[in-house]
N, C-alpha and C positions, 0 to 999 in steps of 0.2 A: 307903444301899445301893440299888442299882438292882434291878430284878426278878430278874436273874440275873447273876452275876459268875463269870468263868472265869479261873483262874490257871494259867499254864503255866511249868514249870521244866524246864530241860534240865540233867541232872547234869553237872557240870564235873569231878567226881572229887575235890573238896575233901575234906580229912580231916574226919571226923565222929566225935564221941564217942558211944559206945553208951550211951544213956540209956533204953533200952527196959526194960519190966518187965511182969509179968503175962503175959497171952496173947501179946502181941507178942514178948516175950523168949523164950517157949517156942517160938514159930514160928521165930524167928531161930535158936535153938539146934538146931532140928530140920532146918534147911536144910543141904543138903550142898554146894551150889555157892556160891562166894563172891559171884557175881552176885546170887543170890537174897537172901543176907544183906544185901548193899548196898541192894537194893530195899526191904527192911524199914526200914533206917536212914534212907534218903533219903525214902521215902514218909512216915514219921512226922515227920521234920523239916519237910517241905513242909506237911503238915497243921497242925502246931504253929505254924509261922510265919504261915500264912494266917489261921488262927483268931485269932492274936494281933492282927491288924489290926482286929478287931471288938471290942476291949476286953472280952473275956470273962474270967471269973474264972480264977485259976490252977488251981482244981479241974477246970474244964472243959478247959482247955488241956492239962493233964497226961494226959488220956485219950488224946491223940494218940500217946503212947508206950506205952500199955497195951493199946489195942484197935485193930482195923481202923477206918478212917474211918467206914464205914457203921454201926458199933456204938457210936459216941460218943453219949452220952445228954444230954438236957436242953439242946440247942442252941436258940437262938431262930430258927433257920432250918433249911432242908434242905441236905444236902451229898451229893455223889457224887464218887468218886475213881476214877481210872484211870491206868495207866502202860503205856507201850510203849517198849521199848528203854530209852533214857536219858531219855525224856520222862515227866513227871509232871503230871497235870492234875486240878485240883480245881474243882468247880462249887459255888457257894453260891447258893441261891435262896429266895425267899419262898414258893414253891410246890414241891411234890414234883418232884424232878428225878433223872434217871439219865443218866450219860454214859459213853461209851467213847472211847478215843483209840487210834489206830493210826498207825504210821509207814508211809507209802506205799512200797511195794516193787514192783519189777518181778517178775512171776511169769511162768512159761512160758505160752505159748498153750494148752497142754494143760490146765493148771489151769482157765483161764477157759472153754475149750471144754467140759470135763467137767461143770462146774457151771452154765454159762450158755448153752451151745450155741454155734453159729457166729455170727459177726458182727464188728463193729468192735471192735478190742481196747481202745481208749480208753473206749468206752461200757461194755464188759463190766467193765473194771477199776473204773470208777466205781460200777457196779451191785454188783459183788462187795463193795467196801468199804462201801457203804451198807447192804447186807444184814447184813454182819458187825457193823457198829456198831449197827444196830438191835437185833439179837439181844442183844448184851451190854448195851446201855443199858436195854432193857426189863426185863431180869433185875434190874437195880439199882433199878428203880422199882416193881417188881411188888408190893411190900408196901403201896403207897399207892393210894388210890382217887381218881383225878382224871381229867380229860380228858388224854389223852396224844397228843402229836404228835411226829413225828420231824423234826428239821431238822439240817443239817450245816454245819460251818464248817471252814476250812482255814487253816493258818499254815505256810508253807514246806512241809516234808516231813511234817507231821503233820495228820491229819484227825480231827475230833471229831464224834461223833454225840451229839445231845442229845435226850432223851426227856422231855417234859413239856409244859407250856403254853407255846406260842411267844410270847415277849415281844419287843416292839420295842425295849425298853430292855435290851439285852444288852451288858455291858461285858467286855472281856478285858484281862488283864494278863500281862506277862512278868516272871518273877523271875530276875534275872541272877545273884545270889548269895544264899545262904540267910540272910545277915545284912542284906540291903538291902531297901528299900522296892520294891514292884512298879512297873513302868513300863506305862502305858496303851498298848495295841497295837490294831490292827485285825485282824479275822478276815475272810477272804473266804468267799463262798458256795462250797459244794462240790456 
């Protein structure tokens, strides 16, 4: 395992069996929108599959269907999970980590001007996303005490904010189908 590994999955709409139980099943049943229910199913499957790459016990793996990713106990590493639209991102690290992922969207000039003042739209868009990602990623790492730095990576239309100790040994993987092995990819600076 490198210092930090990031796994990205884009939901393809493949049929999934509902294997949720406990708190996850309760949240699934409370969801009104089908999109929210789908996010519970896919998120749990992504966490389960990725954790399976690390040869963990069945008892640890099954927690992916019972709890939110940040509530899984007794892992030999730290994890953080995020999703945006159809993208699901899981970070695994030897040190505390918080991540947030957002699909890049065009917003009106009024949104950027209201929150960031006048200026170059591309600069404001980048700054807007960095601030949003920082806020979310820091919330996910707030329970851990360590040196926190923010750094950002991009893969096509998704940008990822990472809060933690910046490692030169960051590996990223794309999961094409939930039953396949991940494929190594490069992430660009954002």
